[in-house]
N, C-alpha and C positions, 0 to 999 in steps of 0.2 A: 257191125257200127254201122248201120242201114237206121239204125233207132236214134241214134246221137245225130246222125244228120238228118232227123226227122224233127229233133226241138230246134234245131236251125231254120225249120219252113217260115215264114213272113208269120203263120198263124197257128204257131206252133199245134197244129191237129195232127202231128203225127207223135204226139208223147205220147198218145193212148195205145199208140203200138208195142213201146216198150213194156216185154214181159214183165222181166227183172234187173237189178242193177247189178253190176259186176261185185264182187267178191274181195278185187284188194287192185293196187295201184297199179301191179305188174301186170295184170287181165288186162287192163284198159290200156296200158301201153302195147301190149302186145296186138290188141284190136287195131290199134291206130297206124304201128306198122303195117298192117296188111291193108287195111284201106282208109286211106285220107285224101282221095283225091276230090272230095268235097270241099277240103280246106284250100286247093289249089284251085279250085273255079275263080274264073275271074281275077286269076293271081292274086290271091289274097293273099299266101302266104307260101314261100318259094320251097322247096322238098329241102334244099340243105339246112333251113331255120326249123321245117318239123322234124328233118332227126337229129340233128343237133339240141333241140326240145327233150326228146326221149329220150338222146343218150345222156344229157342230162340229170332228167329224174329217174334215172336206171341208178347211175352213179352217186347220186346226191340223197335219195330220197325215198326209195323203195325197201331199202332194209332198214333204213331209220324209222320208219312207218311199221313194219313188219315186227321190228324188233319190242317194238313198246305197247304197253296193253291201249287201248281202246279207253277213252272215257267212261263209257259204259262198263265195261268189264273191271275199270279199278272202281268203280261205284257199287257195282255186284261183290266183288272181294273182299273190300274192304270195308263196306258198311256192314254193322254187327249188327244180326238179325234175333230177336229172342227164341230158343230152344224150345222145340214144342213141349208137350206135355208126354206124359207115356201114353202110348196109342193115341194119339192122336197127330194127325198132316204136320208137316213143317207149315209156317205162314209163308202166304205168296211172297213172291219179288216186290219190290214197291220199286217205282221210277228212281232215279238215282235222285239224291238230294239237287 
């Protein structure tokens, strides 16, 4: 979670240290459970508030997000694509409309 902490620095220079974004909300919540001391500095948030927020997200959002297609997936699989001619490669995927 050091990368997330870097984003909250005054000048934002720590953003360059983030190599990859998390793949799911579940991964984010796991990381937040492991390291949330930076949110508790100067009593910004209490431990109870952070724990309750994580619990709420797990109960109400993790499965809801996981069980539904992302808008990109929807556009990717629901947009008709012309079929290639015999011996031709398929056309490239375009950005969703």
